[in-house]
N, C-alpha and C positions, 0 to 999 in steps of 0.2 A: 545397526545403527538405531539410535533411539532419538526420537524427535525432540527438539528443544521445547521447553515450557513456554506456553502462550500466556503472556501478561493479560488480565482482565480488567476493564473498569471497575473500580475507580483508582488502580495503579497509577500513582504519581508520574511514572516513566512515560506514560502514554501521553502526557500534557507537555513533554519537554520538546523544546527546538533541537533538532538533531544537529550533530557537527558534521561538516563536509568531510569526505575522503580525499586524503592528500594524494594517494597512489594506491594502486590497485596490488597487493602482496598476496603471498600464499595465504595469510590471515583471512583476507577478504575473499578470496576464491573458495576457501573452504566454509565461510560463513555462507556465501551465495547456495552451495550446495546444501548445506544443513538447513537453510531456510527453505530451499526447493522441498526436501524431503519433509520437512515439517508442516508446509503448506499442504502437500498432497495426502500425508497421514491424517490430517485434520480436515481432508475434503474441502479446502479452501481453493480459491482461484488467483489470490493475492495475498502477499505478506510483506509487511515492512519491519526492519530491524529493531525498531522500539518495541513492537508486539512480542519480540522474543528477548527484551532485556537489554539491547544494544543501542544506545542513542547515537547512531551513525546514520547517514542518509544513504541507505541501500533498501533496494525493493526488488521483489521478484513476482512475477505473474506467469499465469499460463491459461491461455484461452484457445480453443480448437487446436491444440498441439504446438502453438506459438509460444515460446518461452522468452520472457523477457528477464534479463538480469541486468539492473543498472545501478550505479553509485551517483550521487549528486543530481537526481533527475530534476528537471524544471522544464515547465510547460514553455514553449517559445511562440507556440502558434495554435490557434483553435478556431473551430467553425461548428455551426449549427447548434441545436440544443435538443435535449432529450430528457426525459423525466423516467425514473425506474426506482423500484424497491431495492434499497441495498441492506446487506447483512455484515456482520463482521465477526470475526473469530474473537475478538477483544471485548465485544458487546454481545454476547449470545442471547439468542431468543428475542431479538429485536429486530425489526426492519423498518426502514424509514425511506420514504419516497423523496428522491434527490433530484434536483434539475442539474445536470452538467452538459458541456459542450459534447457532442456526438463524435467530433473528430479533433484530434489534437497532435501536434508535432512536440514531440519530448527529445530533449538533449541531455546527455549524460555521459558517465564512462561505463563501457561494457566491462565484461569479466577479463578482459585481457589489457585493460587500461587505455584503450581508444576511445576518443571523444566521438560519440555516434549521435546521429540525429534520426529519430524514427518516427514514421507517420502511423497513427493507429486511428481506427474508427470502431463505432459500435461497442460491444462489450468490453474488449481489450482497452479501449481508451478510457471506459469508466473505471475499468479495475485499478489502471495505472494512475489515475486521478486520484481514486480513493486512498491508494497507497501513499502518494504524495502527500496528502492530508495528514496522514499518521507522522511524516517526518516534521510536519508543523505543528504537532500536538492537537491537531484537529481531529475530531470523531463524528461518526454519523448522528450521534445524538445531538450534536451542535446545530444539526440542519432541522431539527424539531422545533415546532411552534409551542408556546406555553400550554396550550390545551394537551397537544401530545404528551408534553412532559408529566403532567399531573395523572395521565393514565397508566403510566409504567412505573414500576418499582424496580430501581437499579441497585 
């Protein structure tokens, strides 16, 4: 199996609002698997469909052997606050200190088409929030202040 191609900034697809998934079919199941393979191949811990050129609301993540595969993920609850440096496969060689809720409840469709609600905390919560940002066209560089922007070349 070959990994999918990771889209890199400034690819326009990374800025698009993704379309929701109507139902989980074999096509979506295969995409979840391809995304997981690609994520692991490039040593990532999360990946969103637009990062591989597909403008659909689908994400995968794996932290501490806990695998998340969700379509149409949305945050329905959050608590706490934590700051941490984040990197991104689509914006290589850049890290940005980002403040996010430390605990979230995320609702979406699992890979069987069931509506699920998953409570996450720590790194997994952060990764899933990062991937949800991708579905809305938001990148880590959007969290940078003007001084930080001036110090990088993208």
